[in-house]
KOLDREN-91037 format. One record per residue (C-alpha): residue in three letters; x, y, z. Coordinates in nm, 2 decimals, always signed. Example, Ala and Ser with C-alpha at 12.3 -4.5 7.8 and 13.67 -1.06 7.14 Angstrom:
2
{"ALA" {+1.23 -0.45 +0.78}}
{"SER" {+1.37 -0.11 +0.71}}
This chain:
504
{"MET" {+7.88 +4.75 +16.92}}
{"ILE" {+8.07 +4.80 +17.25}}
{"ASN" {+7.86 +4.85 +17.56}}
{"LYS" {+7.89 +5.06 +17.88}}
{"ASN" {+8.09 +4.78 +18.05}}
{"ILE" {+8.38 +4.83 +17.81}}
{"SER" {+8.71 +4.85 +17.98}}
{"GLN" {+8.96 +5.12 +17.91}}
{"ASP" {+9.19 +4.87 +17.74}}
{"GLN" {+8.91 +4.74 +17.52}}
{"LEU" {+8.81 +5.08 +17.40}}
{"ASN" {+9.17 +5.18 +17.34}}
{"LYS" {+9.23 +4.88 +17.12}}
{"THR" {+8.89 +4.91 +16.94}}
{"LEU" {+8.95 +5.28 +16.85}}
{"TRP" {+9.31 +5.22 +16.74}}
{"SER" {+9.21 +4.93 +16.53}}
{"ALA" {+8.93 +5.14 +16.36}}
{"ALA" {+9.18 +5.42 +16.30}}
{"ASP" {+9.46 +5.20 +16.18}}
{"SER" {+9.26 +4.97 +15.95}}
{"SER" {+9.12 +5.27 +15.76}}
{"ARG" {+9.46 +5.43 +15.70}}
{"THR" {+9.61 +5.47 +15.36}}
{"SER" {+9.95 +5.63 +15.28}}
{"LEU" {+9.88 +5.94 +15.49}}
{"ASP" {+10.15 +6.06 +15.73}}
{"GLY" {+10.05 +5.98 +16.09}}
{"ALA" {+10.09 +6.35 +16.20}}
{"VAL" {+9.83 +6.45 +15.94}}
{"TYR" {+9.60 +6.14 +15.96}}
{"LYS" {+9.56 +6.18 +16.34}}
{"ASN" {+9.37 +6.51 +16.29}}
{"TYR" {+9.11 +6.33 +16.07}}
{"VAL" {+9.07 +6.03 +16.31}}
{"LEU" {+9.05 +6.25 +16.62}}
{"VAL" {+8.79 +6.48 +16.47}}
{"MET" {+8.59 +6.17 +16.36}}
{"LEU" {+8.61 +6.03 +16.72}}
{"PHE" {+8.49 +6.36 +16.86}}
{"TYR" {+8.21 +6.37 +16.59}}
{"LYS" {+8.10 +6.02 +16.70}}
{"TYR" {+8.11 +6.12 +17.06}}
{"LEU" {+7.88 +6.42 +17.00}}
{"SER" {+7.65 +6.21 +16.79}}
{"ASP" {+7.62 +5.94 +17.05}}
{"LEU" {+7.57 +6.20 +17.32}}
{"SER" {+7.29 +6.36 +17.11}}
{"LYS" {+7.13 +6.02 +17.03}}
{"LYS" {+7.12 +5.93 +17.40}}
{"GLN" {+6.96 +6.26 +17.49}}
{"TYR" {+6.70 +6.22 +17.21}}
{"ASN" {+6.60 +5.88 +17.34}}
{"LYS" {+6.57 +6.02 +17.69}}
{"TYR" {+6.34 +6.30 +17.58}}
{"LYS" {+6.15 +6.06 +17.35}}
{"GLU" {+6.05 +5.85 +17.65}}
{"ARG" {+5.95 +6.17 +17.83}}
{"PHE" {+5.76 +6.36 +17.56}}
{"GLY" {+5.65 +6.08 +17.32}}
{"SER" {+5.58 +6.20 +16.97}}
{"ASP" {+5.60 +6.57 +17.05}}
{"GLU" {+5.91 +6.63 +16.83}}
{"SER" {+5.90 +7.01 +16.87}}
{"ARG" {+5.92 +6.98 +17.25}}
{"ILE" {+6.21 +6.73 +17.21}}
{"GLU" {+6.39 +6.97 +16.97}}
{"GLU" {+6.34 +7.26 +17.22}}
{"LYS" {+6.49 +7.06 +17.50}}
{"MET" {+6.78 +6.93 +17.29}}
{"LYS" {+6.88 +7.29 +17.20}}
{"GLN" {+6.93 +7.35 +17.57}}
{"ASP" {+7.17 +7.06 +17.61}}
{"ARG" {+7.55 +7.06 +17.63}}
{"PHE" {+7.57 +7.03 +17.25}}
{"TYR" {+7.30 +7.05 +16.98}}
{"LEU" {+7.31 +6.86 +16.66}}
{"PRO" {+7.06 +6.98 +16.40}}
{"LYS" {+6.88 +6.72 +16.17}}
{"SER" {+7.09 +6.56 +15.90}}
{"THR" {+7.42 +6.64 +16.07}}
{"SER" {+7.48 +6.34 +16.30}}
{"PHE" {+7.74 +6.07 +16.24}}
{"TYR" {+7.45 +5.83 +16.17}}
{"TYR" {+7.31 +6.05 +15.89}}
{"ILE" {+7.66 +6.03 +15.73}}
{"TYR" {+7.67 +5.66 +15.78}}
{"SER" {+7.33 +5.63 +15.60}}
{"ILE" {+7.48 +5.80 +15.29}}
{"VAL" {+7.83 +5.66 +15.32}}
{"GLU" {+7.82 +5.53 +14.96}}
{"SER" {+7.77 +5.88 +14.81}}
{"ASP" {+8.04 +5.99 +14.57}}
{"ASN" {+8.06 +6.32 +14.75}}
{"ILE" {+8.09 +6.17 +15.10}}
{"GLY" {+8.38 +6.41 +15.20}}
{"GLU" {+8.17 +6.71 +15.10}}
{"GLU" {+7.87 +6.58 +15.30}}
{"ILE" {+8.09 +6.53 +15.61}}
{"ASN" {+8.22 +6.89 +15.57}}
{"LYS" {+7.87 +7.03 +15.54}}
{"ALA" {+7.74 +6.84 +15.85}}
{"LEU" {+8.03 +6.94 +16.06}}
{"ALA" {+8.00 +7.31 +15.96}}
{"LYS" {+7.63 +7.31 +16.04}}
{"ILE" {+7.70 +7.16 +16.39}}
{"GLU" {+7.96 +7.43 +16.45}}
{"ASP" {+7.72 +7.70 +16.34}}
{"HIS" {+7.47 +7.59 +16.60}}
{"ASN" {+7.73 +7.55 +16.88}}
{"LYS" {+7.95 +7.85 +16.80}}
{"GLN" {+8.05 +7.95 +17.15}}
{"LYS" {+8.18 +7.60 +17.23}}
{"LEU" {+8.27 +7.43 +16.90}}
{"GLU" {+8.37 +7.70 +16.65}}
{"GLY" {+8.68 +7.59 +16.45}}
{"ILE" {+8.71 +7.24 +16.61}}
{"LEU" {+8.52 +7.03 +16.36}}
{"THR" {+8.61 +7.23 +16.05}}
{"SER" {+8.98 +7.23 +16.14}}
{"VAL" {+9.03 +6.95 +15.88}}
{"ASP" {+8.89 +6.93 +15.53}}
{"PHE" {+8.74 +6.58 +15.46}}
{"ASN" {+8.71 +6.66 +15.09}}
{"SER" {+9.07 +6.77 +15.04}}
{"GLU" {+9.23 +6.62 +14.73}}
{"SER" {+9.58 +6.76 +14.81}}
{"THR" {+9.57 +6.59 +15.15}}
{"LEU" {+9.35 +6.28 +15.11}}
{"GLY" {+9.41 +6.20 +14.74}}
{"LYS" {+9.19 +6.18 +14.44}}
{"LEU" {+8.82 +6.10 +14.47}}
{"GLU" {+8.83 +5.72 +14.46}}
{"GLN" {+9.12 +5.69 +14.71}}
{"ARG" {+8.96 +5.96 +14.93}}
{"ASN" {+8.62 +5.79 +14.93}}
{"LYS" {+8.76 +5.45 +15.02}}
{"MET" {+8.95 +5.59 +15.32}}
{"LEU" {+8.65 +5.79 +15.45}}
{"ARG" {+8.40 +5.50 +15.40}}
{"ASP" {+8.63 +5.27 +15.59}}
{"LEU" {+8.67 +5.52 +15.87}}
{"VAL" {+8.30 +5.58 +15.90}}
{"GLN" {+8.21 +5.21 +15.88}}
{"ASP" {+8.47 +5.12 +16.15}}
{"PHE" {+8.36 +5.40 +16.38}}
{"ASN" {+7.99 +5.30 +16.34}}
{"LYS" {+8.08 +4.98 +16.53}}
{"ILE" {+8.16 +5.18 +16.84}}
{"ASP" {+7.88 +5.32 +17.06}}
{"LEU" {+8.01 +5.58 +17.30}}
{"SER" {+7.67 +5.68 +17.45}}
{"GLU" {+7.71 +5.47 +17.76}}
{"VAL" {+8.08 +5.51 +17.82}}
{"ASP" {+8.20 +5.74 +18.09}}
{"ASP" {+8.37 +6.06 +17.99}}
{"ASP" {+8.69 +5.96 +18.18}}
{"ILE" {+8.72 +5.64 +17.97}}
{"ILE" {+8.65 +5.82 +17.64}}
{"GLY" {+8.90 +6.10 +17.74}}
{"ASN" {+9.17 +5.86 +17.83}}
{"ALA" {+9.11 +5.67 +17.51}}
{"TYR" {+9.16 +6.00 +17.32}}
{"MET" {+9.49 +6.05 +17.50}}
{"TYR" {+9.59 +5.69 +17.42}}
{"MET" {+9.52 +5.76 +17.05}}
{"ILE" {+9.73 +6.08 +17.06}}
{"GLU" {+10.02 +5.89 +17.22}}
{"LYS" {+9.99 +5.61 +16.96}}
{"PHE" {+10.00 +5.87 +16.68}}
{"GLY" {+10.29 +6.04 +16.86}}
{"SER" {+10.50 +5.73 +16.85}}
{"ASP" {+10.42 +5.70 +16.48}}
{"ALA" {+10.50 +6.07 +16.41}}
{"GLY" {+10.85 +6.06 +16.54}}
{"LYS" {+11.01 +6.41 +16.58}}
{"LYS" {+10.68 +6.58 +16.48}}
{"ALA" {+10.52 +6.43 +16.80}}
{"GLY" {+10.67 +6.70 +17.02}}
{"GLU" {+10.44 +6.95 +16.86}}
{"PHE" {+10.13 +6.79 +17.01}}
{"PHE" {+10.20 +6.59 +17.32}}
{"THR" {+10.44 +6.51 +17.61}}
{"VAL" {+10.52 +6.14 +17.67}}
{"LYS" {+10.27 +6.03 +17.94}}
{"SER" {+10.51 +5.89 +18.19}}
{"VAL" {+10.71 +6.22 +18.19}}
{"ALA" {+10.39 +6.43 +18.20}}
{"LYS" {+10.26 +6.22 +18.50}}
{"LEU" {+10.59 +6.29 +18.69}}
{"LEU" {+10.57 +6.66 +18.61}}
{"ALA" {+10.21 +6.69 +18.72}}
{"LYS" {+10.29 +6.51 +19.04}}
{"LEU" {+10.60 +6.72 +19.12}}
{"SER" {+10.40 +7.04 +19.06}}
{"LYS" {+10.18 +6.96 +19.36}}
{"PRO" {+9.85 +7.10 +19.24}}
{"LYS" {+9.60 +7.17 +19.51}}
{"ASP" {+9.23 +7.24 +19.57}}
{"GLY" {+9.12 +7.57 +19.42}}
{"ASP" {+9.42 +7.62 +19.19}}
{"ARG" {+9.42 +7.81 +18.87}}
{"ILE" {+9.65 +7.60 +18.65}}
{"CYS" {+9.81 +7.72 +18.32}}
{"ASP" {+10.02 +7.56 +18.05}}
{"PRO" {+10.16 +7.83 +17.82}}
{"ALA" {+10.27 +7.57 +17.56}}
{"CYS" {+9.98 +7.33 +17.61}}
{"GLY" {+10.00 +7.11 +17.30}}
{"SER" {+9.70 +6.88 +17.31}}
{"GLY" {+9.63 +6.95 +17.67}}
{"GLY" {+9.74 +6.63 +17.84}}
{"LEU" {+9.96 +6.79 +18.10}}
{"LEU" {+9.68 +7.02 +18.21}}
{"LEU" {+9.44 +6.73 +18.25}}
{"LEU" {+9.70 +6.52 +18.45}}
{"ALA" {+9.75 +6.82 +18.69}}
{"GLY" {+9.37 +6.83 +18.74}}
{"GLU" {+9.37 +6.45 +18.80}}
{"GLU" {+9.62 +6.50 +19.09}}
{"ILE" {+9.36 +6.73 +19.26}}
{"GLU" {+9.07 +6.49 +19.18}}
{"LYS" {+9.26 +6.21 +19.36}}
{"ASN" {+9.18 +6.39 +19.68}}
{"GLY" {+8.81 +6.41 +19.60}}
{"SER" {+8.80 +6.77 +19.47}}
{"LYS" {+8.70 +6.91 +19.13}}
{"ASN" {+8.76 +7.27 +19.24}}
{"TYR" {+9.02 +7.39 +18.99}}
{"ALA" {+9.04 +7.58 +18.66}}
{"LEU" {+9.25 +7.50 +18.35}}
{"TYR" {+9.40 +7.75 +18.11}}
{"GLY" {+9.64 +7.71 +17.82}}
{"GLN" {+9.78 +7.87 +17.51}}
{"GLU" {+9.91 +7.69 +17.20}}
{"SER" {+10.07 +7.83 +16.88}}
{"THR" {+9.99 +7.55 +16.63}}
{"GLY" {+9.63 +7.57 +16.51}}
{"SER" {+9.57 +7.20 +16.46}}
{"THR" {+9.72 +7.11 +16.79}}
{"TYR" {+9.51 +7.38 +16.96}}
{"GLN" {+9.19 +7.22 +16.82}}
{"LEU" {+9.31 +6.88 +16.95}}
{"ALA" {+9.34 +7.04 +17.30}}
{"ARG" {+8.99 +7.18 +17.28}}
{"MET" {+8.85 +6.84 +17.19}}
{"ASN" {+9.05 +6.68 +17.47}}
{"MET" {+8.90 +6.91 +17.72}}
{"PHE" {+8.54 +6.84 +17.60}}
{"LEU" {+8.60 +6.46 +17.59}}
{"HIS" {+8.72 +6.48 +17.96}}
{"GLY" {+8.41 +6.69 +18.05}}
{"LYS" {+8.62 +7.01 +18.11}}
{"ASP" {+8.40 +7.24 +17.91}}
{"SER" {+8.50 +7.54 +18.11}}
{"ALA" {+8.87 +7.52 +18.03}}
{"ARG" {+9.00 +7.84 +17.87}}
{"LEU" {+9.24 +7.77 +17.58}}
{"GLU" {+9.38 +8.03 +17.35}}
{"TRP" {+9.55 +8.00 +17.01}}
{"GLY" {+9.86 +8.21 +16.95}}
{"ASP" {+10.23 +8.27 +17.02}}
{"THR" {+10.27 +8.29 +17.40}}
{"LEU" {+10.61 +8.46 +17.39}}
{"ASN" {+10.51 +8.74 +17.15}}
{"HIS" {+10.14 +8.76 +17.19}}
{"PRO" {+10.02 +8.62 +17.53}}
{"LEU" {+9.64 +8.59 +17.52}}
{"LEU" {+9.57 +8.49 +17.88}}
{"VAL" {+9.53 +8.84 +18.00}}
{"GLU" {+9.28 +9.04 +18.22}}
{"ASN" {+9.26 +9.41 +18.26}}
{"ASP" {+9.54 +9.44 +18.01}}
{"LYS" {+9.78 +9.26 +18.25}}
{"LEU" {+9.90 +8.90 +18.24}}
{"MET" {+9.67 +8.66 +18.42}}
{"LYS" {+9.83 +8.52 +18.74}}
{"PHE" {+9.81 +8.15 +18.82}}
{"ASP" {+9.87 +7.93 +19.13}}
{"LEU" {+10.05 +7.68 +18.91}}
{"VAL" {+10.22 +7.71 +18.57}}
{"ILE" {+10.34 +7.39 +18.41}}
{"ALA" {+10.49 +7.32 +18.06}}
{"ASN" {+10.70 +7.12 +17.83}}
{"PRO" {+10.79 +7.40 +17.60}}
{"PRO" {+10.99 +7.34 +17.27}}
{"PHE" {+11.36 +7.30 +17.35}}
{"SER" {+11.59 +7.58 +17.25}}
{"LEU" {+11.34 +7.74 +17.02}}
{"LYS" {+11.50 +7.95 +16.74}}
{"LYS" {+11.36 +8.28 +16.63}}
{"TRP" {+11.14 +8.30 +16.94}}
{"GLY" {+11.11 +8.68 +16.92}}
{"ALA" {+11.41 +8.82 +17.10}}
{"GLU" {+11.38 +9.13 +16.89}}
{"ASN" {+11.05 +9.21 +17.06}}
{"ALA" {+11.16 +9.14 +17.41}}
{"THR" {+11.31 +9.48 +17.50}}
{"SER" {+10.98 +9.64 +17.43}}
{"ASP" {+10.77 +9.37 +17.60}}
{"LYS" {+10.47 +9.55 +17.75}}
{"TYR" {+10.45 +9.30 +18.04}}
{"ASN" {+10.82 +9.34 +18.13}}
{"ARG" {+10.87 +8.96 +18.14}}
{"PHE" {+11.24 +8.98 +18.05}}
{"PHE" {+11.37 +9.22 +18.31}}
{"ARG" {+11.63 +8.97 +18.43}}
{"GLY" {+11.78 +8.95 +18.09}}
{"ILE" {+11.69 +8.87 +17.73}}
{"PRO" {+11.77 +8.51 +17.63}}
{"PRO" {+11.97 +8.44 +17.31}}
{"LYS" {+11.77 +8.49 +16.99}}
{"ASP" {+11.83 +8.12 +16.89}}
{"LYS" {+11.75 +7.97 +17.23}}
{"GLY" {+11.41 +8.04 +17.37}}
{"ASP" {+11.43 +7.82 +17.69}}
{"PHE" {+11.47 +8.11 +17.93}}
{"ALA" {+11.21 +8.31 +17.74}}
{"PHE" {+10.95 +8.04 +17.84}}
{"ILE" {+11.08 +8.01 +18.19}}
{"SER" {+11.07 +8.39 +18.24}}
{"HIS" {+10.71 +8.40 +18.11}}
{"MET" {+10.61 +8.12 +18.34}}
{"VAL" {+10.76 +8.29 +18.65}}
{"GLU" {+10.59 +8.62 +18.57}}
{"THR" {+10.26 +8.45 +18.53}}
{"ALA" {+10.29 +8.26 +18.86}}
{"LYS" {+10.13 +8.45 +19.15}}
{"ALA" {+10.38 +8.65 +19.35}}
{"LYS" {+10.48 +8.50 +19.69}}
{"THR" {+10.26 +8.19 +19.63}}
{"GLY" {+10.28 +8.06 +19.27}}
{"ARG" {+10.47 +7.75 +19.15}}
{"VAL" {+10.63 +7.66 +18.82}}
{"ALA" {+10.73 +7.32 +18.70}}
{"VAL" {+10.90 +7.30 +18.36}}
{"ILE" {+11.09 +7.05 +18.14}}
{"VAL" {+11.42 +7.20 +18.01}}
{"PRO" {+11.73 +7.08 +17.81}}
{"HIS" {+12.04 +7.05 +18.03}}
{"GLY" {+12.19 +7.36 +17.87}}
{"VAL" {+11.96 +7.57 +18.08}}
{"LEU" {+12.14 +7.46 +18.39}}
{"PHE" {+12.49 +7.57 +18.29}}
{"ARG" {+12.50 +7.79 +17.97}}
{"GLY" {+12.66 +8.13 +18.03}}
{"GLY" {+12.59 +8.47 +17.87}}
{"SER" {+12.25 +8.62 +17.92}}
{"GLU" {+12.11 +8.28 +18.03}}
{"GLY" {+12.37 +8.26 +18.31}}
{"LYS" {+12.26 +8.61 +18.42}}
{"ILE" {+11.89 +8.51 +18.43}}
{"ARG" {+11.97 +8.19 +18.62}}
{"GLN" {+12.18 +8.39 +18.87}}
{"ALA" {+11.90 +8.64 +18.92}}
{"MET" {+11.65 +8.36 +18.99}}
{"LEU" {+11.89 +8.20 +19.24}}
{"GLU" {+11.95 +8.53 +19.41}}
{"GLU" {+11.57 +8.58 +19.43}}
{"ASN" {+11.57 +8.24 +19.61}}
{"ILE" {+11.29 +8.10 +19.39}}
{"ILE" {+11.46 +7.79 +19.24}}
{"ASP" {+11.35 +7.50 +19.46}}
{"ALA" {+11.47 +7.19 +19.28}}
{"VAL" {+11.66 +7.06 +18.98}}
{"ILE" {+11.58 +6.70 +18.87}}
{"GLY" {+11.78 +6.53 +18.60}}
{"LEU" {+11.59 +6.27 +18.39}}
{"PRO" {+11.71 +5.98 +18.17}}
{"ALA" {+11.81 +6.01 +17.80}}
{"ASN" {+11.58 +5.89 +17.52}}
{"LEU" {+11.25 +5.96 +17.69}}
{"PHE" {+11.11 +6.16 +17.40}}
{"GLN" {+11.04 +6.09 +17.03}}
{"THR" {+11.17 +6.44 +16.95}}
{"THR" {+11.52 +6.40 +17.10}}
{"GLY" {+11.75 +6.14 +17.26}}
{"ILE" {+11.91 +6.38 +17.49}}
{"PRO" {+11.86 +6.37 +17.87}}
{"VAL" {+11.65 +6.66 +18.00}}
{"ALA" {+11.58 +6.81 +18.34}}
{"ILE" {+11.28 +6.94 +18.54}}
{"LEU" {+11.31 +7.28 +18.71}}
{"ILE" {+11.08 +7.35 +19.01}}
{"ILE" {+11.04 +7.72 +19.09}}
{"ASP" {+10.85 +7.82 +19.40}}
{"ARG" {+10.76 +8.19 +19.45}}
{"SER" {+10.66 +8.12 +19.81}}
{"ARG" {+11.04 +8.13 +19.87}}
{"GLU" {+11.07 +8.49 +19.76}}
{"LYS" {+11.08 +8.77 +20.01}}
{"GLY" {+10.74 +8.79 +20.19}}
{"GLY" {+10.65 +8.44 +20.10}}
{"VAL" {+10.58 +8.17 +20.36}}
{"ASN" {+10.90 +7.98 +20.26}}
{"GLU" {+11.14 +8.28 +20.23}}
{"ASP" {+11.37 +8.11 +20.49}}
{"LYS" {+11.42 +7.80 +20.27}}
{"LYS" {+11.76 +7.86 +20.12}}
{"ASP" {+11.86 +7.53 +19.96}}
{"VAL" {+11.82 +7.38 +19.62}}
{"LEU" {+11.74 +7.01 +19.60}}
{"PHE" {+11.93 +6.83 +19.32}}
{"ILE" {+11.81 +6.49 +19.21}}
{"GLU" {+12.02 +6.28 +18.97}}
{"ALA" {+11.76 +6.04 +18.83}}
{"SER" {+11.92 +5.96 +18.49}}
{"LYS" {+11.92 +5.59 +18.57}}
{"GLU" {+11.56 +5.57 +18.68}}
{"PHE" {+11.39 +5.43 +18.37}}
{"ILE" {+11.27 +5.11 +18.19}}
{"SER" {+11.42 +5.04 +17.85}}
{"GLY" {+11.17 +5.02 +17.57}}
{"LYS" {+11.21 +4.92 +17.20}}
{"ALA" {+11.21 +5.27 +17.06}}
{"GLN" {+11.26 +5.48 +17.37}}
{"ASN" {+11.29 +5.47 +17.74}}
{"TYR" {+11.00 +5.54 +17.98}}
{"LEU" {+10.94 +5.60 +18.35}}
{"SER" {+10.77 +5.32 +18.55}}
{"GLU" {+10.53 +5.40 +18.84}}
{"GLU" {+10.82 +5.30 +19.07}}
{"ASN" {+11.06 +5.54 +18.91}}
{"ILE" {+10.80 +5.82 +18.93}}
{"GLU" {+10.72 +5.75 +19.30}}
{"LYS" {+11.09 +5.73 +19.39}}
{"ILE" {+11.16 +6.07 +19.23}}
{"TYR" {+10.85 +6.23 +19.38}}
{"ASP" {+10.91 +6.09 +19.73}}
{"THR" {+11.27 +6.22 +19.72}}
{"TYR" {+11.15 +6.56 +19.62}}
{"ASP" {+10.85 +6.57 +19.86}}
{"LYS" {+11.06 +6.47 +20.16}}
{"ARG" {+11.37 +6.65 +20.04}}
{"LYS" {+11.57 +6.34 +20.10}}
{"THR" {+11.95 +6.31 +20.07}}
{"ILE" {+12.03 +5.98 +19.91}}
{"ASP" {+12.39 +5.88 +19.83}}
{"LYS" {+12.46 +5.92 +19.45}}
{"PHE" {+12.10 +6.02 +19.39}}
{"SER" {+12.00 +6.34 +19.57}}
{"ARG" {+12.14 +6.63 +19.78}}
{"SER" {+12.02 +6.96 +19.92}}
{"VAL" {+12.27 +7.24 +19.84}}
{"LYS" {+12.30 +7.58 +20.01}}
{"PHE" {+12.31 +7.90 +19.81}}
{"ASP" {+12.67 +7.98 +19.90}}
{"GLU" {+12.80 +7.66 +19.74}}
{"ILE" {+12.60 +7.73 +19.42}}
{"LYS" {+12.75 +8.08 +19.42}}
{"GLU" {+13.10 +7.94 +19.45}}
{"ASN" {+13.02 +7.74 +19.14}}
{"ASP" {+12.93 +8.06 +18.95}}
{"PHE" {+12.56 +7.98 +18.97}}
{"ASN" {+12.61 +7.67 +18.76}}
{"LEU" {+12.32 +7.42 +18.82}}
{"ASN" {+12.48 +7.12 +18.65}}
{"ILE" {+12.36 +6.83 +18.87}}
{"THR" {+12.68 +6.63 +18.87}}
{"ARG" {+12.86 +6.92 +19.04}}
{"TYR" {+12.65 +6.86 +19.35}}
{"VAL" {+12.55 +6.50 +19.34}}
{"ASP" {+12.85 +6.26 +19.32}}
{"THR" {+12.77 +5.98 +19.08}}
{"PHE" {+13.12 +5.84 +19.06}}
{"GLU" {+13.12 +5.46 +19.10}}
{"GLU" {+13.44 +5.31 +19.23}}
{"GLU" {+13.58 +5.04 +19.01}}
{"GLU" {+13.63 +4.69 +19.17}}
{"GLU" {+13.98 +4.66 +19.30}}
{"ILE" {+14.20 +4.43 +19.09}}
{"ASP" {+14.40 +4.17 +19.28}}
{"ILE" {+14.71 +4.17 +19.06}}
{"LYS" {+14.88 +3.89 +19.26}}
{"ALA" {+14.58 +3.66 +19.22}}
{"ASN" {+14.57 +3.73 +18.85}}
{"LEU" {+14.94 +3.65 +18.80}}
{"GLU" {+14.89 +3.32 +18.99}}
{"GLU" {+14.60 +3.24 +18.76}}
{"LEU" {+14.81 +3.31 +18.45}}
{"GLU" {+15.09 +3.08 +18.58}}
{"LYS" {+14.83 +2.80 +18.62}}
{"ILE" {+14.70 +2.83 +18.26}}
{"ASN" {+15.03 +2.89 +18.08}}
{"PRO" {+15.12 +2.51 +18.06}}
{"GLU" {+14.77 +2.45 +17.91}}
{"ILE" {+14.83 +2.72 +17.65}}
{"GLU" {+15.17 +2.56 +17.56}}
{"VAL" {+15.00 +2.21 +17.50}}
{"LEU" {+14.73 +2.37 +17.28}}
{"GLU" {+15.00 +2.56 +17.07}}
{"LYS" {+15.19 +2.23 +17.01}}
{"GLU" {+14.88 +2.05 +16.90}}
{"MET" {+14.79 +2.34 +16.67}}
{"ASP" {+15.14 +2.34 +16.52}}
{"LYS" {+15.11 +1.96 +16.45}}
{"TYR" {+14.78 +2.01 +16.27}}
{"LEU" {+14.91 +2.29 +16.06}}
{"LYS" {+15.21 +2.08 +15.95}}
{"GLU" {+14.98 +1.80 +15.85}}
{"LEU" {+14.79 +2.04 +15.63}}
{"ASN" {+15.11 +2.16 +15.47}}
{"ILE" {+15.04 +2.51 +15.58}}
{"LYS" {+15.36 +2.54 +15.77}}
């Protein structure tokens, strides 16, 4: 078993090995749900075992007192429900059914925190896991492999980071389906950094996936020694929502409020029948979502789409509009990943973009490299929206938009590109100090953007043209004159050989 001195890298590799060696023919996007629930189950069981041993030392053989204390803990596992009970009966023919029963019982005793998380997958599903023999083999392998890993003495941060590592590994395996549950870590780190979260912030991700972006934003605050912040999110896909809840618990963020539902049509982060307001709203929403609910937008009770209703087959500005309206007036910030079309498309999108520019809330446009995501090879951009720039905000006199053309800031990978720490730092430093760098960044006044019909296409404002090296025609001709005699000699030799071979 691994001990408390396990490094992050060792735990990552051990967990992935346990997951990968137990795998059958299941698709990675499906299999991940079973593995991550099993990891969370093992975490709860090891936590419970650690607490039991602590109380055993204190109360000796007084089991009723121990039980009473354990019911007051962060999580409570009734008898015959822990991972170790399942391990003791792992050879049972109905092992999948036994796992389901144990997990349901745990949920029943921890309803407020765990309801729906552990039972989000069926460990006895023939349609998903195959017939009994195949199903039992996979489950036994998984249980036996996870039994070798003791998480009782491992810090929450290391366990939580290992969980995120597993999600990213499954993401690279899941291809285009990966976008449903996570944002590539290097991009998420950049977005979290650019969003500049601060002490005391209420932070929201309205398309939170498995919650990684929220956690990274929190980490930015913790770097300065504070844990004074609150996390909120909403996710439309049920299985992904449960991944996010597990992620929060594994990182010790039990107080995070996450909701399951369609943010655009049924926002659930509300208070007093109004949208909750946040200091920071960050997201990597689905690109150009079709059928996002345009037909409901005119009657939106929260009036989120007063600037205009986005096209019915492109939901980008629907998410942006929602994010702006949930950021606190005159102080809130928004950081969002968007496809480049958001920067220049006309029609209703052009009108919304113009309105936001006239409100003076668009602070920066940052172009990223192509091929950063599993879901698409296209280059994307980050929009930074700052409501402190609107009338009455502390930055209302700030009238420029910073454009950063960072499409060449990447490291090439086998399957996709990624941002190095140096790339992230360069982009962030340029934004933070609002630097003007030749062929990389430039601050542009409102009037110039207006002259360009409110088009935010980055290359209109940042000149990336590289002059070709001047060709010295005279020198090239002289070089040709020198080699011409050599060519004539070679041609004569070739002609001689061809005659000898009776080819000519």
